[in-house]
DOLUM-598770 format. One record per residue: y, z, x of N, C-alpha, C, O, CB in turn; residue in three letters. Coordinates in pm, whole numbers, padded with zeros to 5 digits, always signed. Glycine has a CB too. Example, Ala and Ser with C-alpha at 12.3 -4.5 7.8 and 13.67 -1.06 7.14 Angstrom:
<atoms>
-00569+00780+01319-00450+00780+01230-00330+00780+01320-00332+00846+01424-00447+00905+01131ALA-00225+00708+01285-00106+00714+01367+00003+00787+01290+00114+00804+01341-00060+00572+01408SER
</atoms>
This chain:
<atoms>
-00108-00006+00085-00005+00001+00007+00140-00006+00077+00240-00061+00031-00025+00117-00064MET+00129+00059+00196+00238+00080+00283+00256-00038+00369+00369-00079+00396+00219+00202+00362PHE+00143-00100+00418+00144-00190+00509+00221-00333+00473+00273-00401+00561+00007-00204+00540LYS+00222-00365+00350+00286-00492+00308+00442-00488+00325+00500-00585+00374+00249-00523+00159LYS+00516-00367+00280+00636-00359+00303+00689-00363+00435+00786-00431+00468+00670-00267+00251PRO+00614-00277+00519+00642-00280+00684+00629-00430+00730+00722-00482+00791+00522-00180+00777ARG+00507-00504+00701+00495-00612+00743+00599-00722+00699+00634-00813+00774+00378-00636+00720TYR+00642-00707+00579+00758-00792+00524+00891-00759+00602+00964-00853+00635+00780-00762+00364THR+00924-00630+00632+01037-00606+00701+01040-00637+00842+01145-00668+00898+01067-00485+00684ALA+00935-00631+00899+00911-00671+01044+00936-00828+01044+01013-00876+01128+00751-00629+01100ARG+00877-00901+00958+00886-01044+00978+01020-01094+00935+01058-01204+00976+00778-01116+00905ARG+01100-01016+00848+01244-01040+00818+01307-01016+00946+01378-01104+00993+01305-00948+00703GLY+01287-00900+01012+01363-00889+01137+01340-00975+01228+01435-01014+01297+01350-00779+01196LEU+01224-01019+01247+01178-01116+01351+01267-01271+01321+01327-01336+01407+00991-01133+01335LEU+01257-01300+01198+01330-01413+01156+01487-01398+01186+01555-01491+01227+01303-01434+01006ARG+01529-01282+01164+01690-01278+01186+01701-01264+01343+01809-01304+01385+01773-01137+01100LEU+01615-01217+01439+01637-01217+01569+01591-01377+01616+01647-01415+01719+01553-01091+01638LEU+01520-01450+01569+01500-01599+01602+01621-01655+01569+01675-01722+01657+01383-01672+01528PHE+01681-01643+01457+01804-01705+01405+01915-01672+01504+01997-01760+01528+01841-01655+01259PHE+01925-01553+01564+02029-01523+01643+02007-01577+01779+02098-01629+01842+02053-01384+01642ALA+01888-01565+01824+01866-01636+01954+01875-01785+01947+01925-01852+02037+01732-01602+02009VAL+01822-01838+01825+01823-01989+01852+01977-02040+01800+01997-02161+01809+01686-02072+01760TYR+02059-01978+01759+02193-01992+01730+02268-01999+01862+02352-02084+01892+02240-01881+01640SER+02230-01905+01930+02303-01900+02085+02261-02009+02181+02334-02056+02268+02267-01761+02166CYS+02154-02039+02160+02089-02144+02235+02124-02278+02210+02135-02366+02295+01960-02137+02221ASP+02144-02288+02074+02189-02433+02024+02325-02465+02051+02359-02583+02044+02173-02451+01874SER+02410-02376+02081+02550-02410+02125+02547-02427+02286+02650-02458+02346+02658-02287+02077PHE+02445-02409+02342+02434-02447+02492+02503-02324+02569+02517-02342+02690+02513-02599+02528GLY+02537-02230+02527+02611-02127+02622+02545-01989+02628+02578-01918+02723+02761-02103+02574THR+02455-01941+02540+02375-01819+02559+02308-01806+02687+02344-01733+02780+02276-01809+02459GLY+02206-01882+02685+02120-01891+02821+02181-01904+02942+02156-01833+03039+02033-01998+02824PHE+02281-02017+02938+02342-02059+03057+02438-01949+03111+02447-01935+03233+02413-02189+03035ALA+02511-01869+03025+02580-01772+03053+02514-01661+03126+02561-01612+03229+02631-01736+02948LYS+02413-01626+03074+02315-01509+03103+02248-01555+03254+02246-01482+03352+02184-01492+02966ALA+02207-01665+03250+02154-01722+03395+02254-01712+03512+02228-01673+03626+02118-01880+03384ASP+02380-01758+03460+02479-01753+03561+02511-01589+03601+02526-01554+03718+02612-01833+03503ALA+02517-01513+03504+02521-01373+03540+02441-01315+03624+02477-01244+03718+02511-01306+03448LEU+02309-01348+03588+02185-01270+03670+02207-01351+03813+02170-01284+03910+01999-01294+03589TRP+02250-01458+03840+02230-01529+03978+02351-01473+04032+02339-01438+04149+02220-01704+03984ASN+02457-01456+03985+02582-01378+04044+02547-01244+04095+02571-01205+04209+02696-01357+03937ASN+02483-01170+03992+02440-01034+04042+02347-01048+04155+02366-00963+04242+02373-00950+03931ILE+02261-01123+04176+02153-01119+04284+02244-01171+04422+02234-01117+04532+02007-01231+04240GLN+02315-01264+04397+02414-01317+04505+02488-01194+04556+02489-01173+04677+02524-01432+04446LYS+02553-01106+04468+02626-00999+04516+02548-00907+04584+02577-00863+04696+02693-00937+04418ASN+02455-00878+04524+02345-00782+04601+02290-00827+04722+02286-00756+04822+02224-00756+04521MET+02252-00932+04717+02211-00994+04870+02340-00979+04974+02323-00919+05081+02168-01177+04858VAL+02451-01028+04945+02577-01017+05025+02596-00865+05061+02619-00833+05178+02707-01076+04940SER+02588-00769+04959+02608-00617+05001+02496-00552+05093+02520-00456+05165+02615-00527+04869TYR+02377-00608+05085+02271-00554+05140+02284-00615+05284+02259-00543+05381+02139-00584+05060ILE+02318-00730+05299+02333-00794+05452+02444-00725+05537+02444-00689+05654+02374-00960+05445ASN+02540-00720+05437+02679-00661+05495+02652-00512+05558+02717-00474+05655+02802-00647+05364ALA+02560-00437+05501+02545-00316+05540+02420-00291+05609+02356-00192+05574+02562-00239+05440ASN+02374-00369+05706+02268-00352+05802+02146-00378+05739+02044-00365+05807+02265-00220+05862GLY+02137-00418+05606+01994-00466+05560+01980-00632+05591+02054-00710+05652+01972-00432+05382GLY+01853-00649+05522+01836-00799+05529+01770-00837+05377+01673-00778+05330+01728-00846+05669GLN+01834-00935+05317+01779-00973+05216+01825-01116+05172+01940-01153+05195+01797-00877+05125ALA+01734-01193+05111+01729-01323+05086+01744-01364+04922+01662-01309+04848+01600-01370+05149VAL+01815-01431+04877+01790-01463+04729+01692-01559+04721+01696-01655+04797+01911-01512+04653GLN+01598-01546+04632+01495-01627+04598+01519-01742+04507+01601-01715+04419+01404-01550+04545GLN+01469-01873+04503+01495-01958+04396+01486-01917+04261+01378-01866+04231+01422-02055+04407ALA+01561-01925+04184+01545-01909+04033+01418-01968+03981+01376-02079+04015+01662-01975+03957PRO+01354-01880+03891+01249-01937+03794+01289-01890+03656+01303-01773+03620+01096-01889+03829VAL+01306-02008+03579+01376-01993+03455+01250-02032+03354+01194-02141+03369+01520-02096+03445ILE+01210-01948+03258+01106-01987+03154+01166-01945+03024+01207-01832+02997+00960-01917+03176ALA+01168-02055+02943+01202-02060+02811+01084-02086+02700+01008-02180+02721+01301-02161+02804ARG+01073-02031+02620+00975-02049+02517+01000-02168+02438+01118-02186+02411+00970-01935+02429PRO+00911-02260+02393+00919-02371+02299+00958-02304+02155+00881-02237+02085+00774-02456+02295ASN+01071-02331+02131+01134-02266+01994+01064-02317+01861+01079-02257+01754+01299-02304+01981TRP+00988-02433+01875+00934-02492+01766+00795-02402+01736+00758-02377+01622+00911-02653+01797ASN+00718-02354+01869+00613-02275+01852+00663-02134+01793+00597-02077+01706+00539-02266+01983ASP+00764-02090+01836+00805-01949+01782+00846-01981+01633+00813-01895+01551+00938-01874+01872VAL+00906-02080+01590+00930-02092+01456+00793-02112+01384+00782-02074+01268+01028-02206+01430LYS+00696-02165+01442+00572-02195+01351+00515-02067+01341+00453-02044+01237+00462-02305+01408ASP+00522-01956+01447+00462-01839+01416+00538-01761+01309+00476-01713+01214+00446-01765+01534TYR+00678-01746+01322+00759-01694+01235+00736-01724+01079+00747-01642+00988+00882-01733+01277LEU+00696-01874+01066+00678-01906+00942+00536-01893+00875+00506-01926+00760+00723-02028+00936GLN+00453-01837+00974+00310-01817+00946+00220-01937+00973+00105-01943+00930+00295-01780+00805GLY+00264-02012+01029+00178-02145+01060+00069-02129+01156-00034-02195+01141+00265-02257+01119LYS+00084-02035+01266+00000-02010+01349-00001-01848+01392+00105-01786+01380+00025-02104+01453ILE-00092-01795+01430-00120-01661+01447-00063-01617+01579-00050-01705+01664-00265-01635+01438ASP-00027-01499+01609+00009-01443+01740-00077-01488+01857-00029-01527+01963+00002-01297+01732PHE-00210-01480+01829-00292-01533+01939-00258-01677+01996-00242-01710+02113-00432-01533+01892THR-00253-01745+01895-00217-01917+01922-00064-01922+01982-00030-01998+02072-00221-02022+01752GLU+00019-01832+01918+00157-01842+02004+00156-01813+02149+00222-01877+02231+00260-01745+01951LEU+00073-01709+02177+00055-01654+02317-00019-01762+02391+00021-01785+02505-00029-01511+02321LYS-00121-01834+02345-00180-01951+02415-00083-02056+02430-00082-02113+02539-00301-02005+02344ARG+00002-02095+02341+00091-02213+02354+00207-02174+02450+00266-02259+02517+00148-02261+02208ARG+00238-02035+02454+00352-02008+02553+00291-01979+02699+00373-01951+02786+00443-01876+02502LEU+00155-01983+02733+00103-01963+02842+00099-01811+02877+00118-01774+02993+00168-02042+02930GLY+00076-01731+02784+00066-01585+02818-00083-01532+02823-00105-01414+02849+00147-01501+02710CYS
</atoms>
């Protein structure tokens, strides 16, 4: 009796989250700005460590993004979580 409302609420929350993330990414600024910020943090940390007697090297970035159509299929109930993980390579 209690599982269905929790499942419905969770699914609604996931759809809201998907919309928010998809909206940011569709404008082309959400992930690009986050990537630039993270790259800048790493660059500054490497500079600080090297300037203070340490040794650090910034590695080449590895950016992994999900296929949003797969996430959409999961949120719409077309595929289960196991299939989503398989498609995302988890």
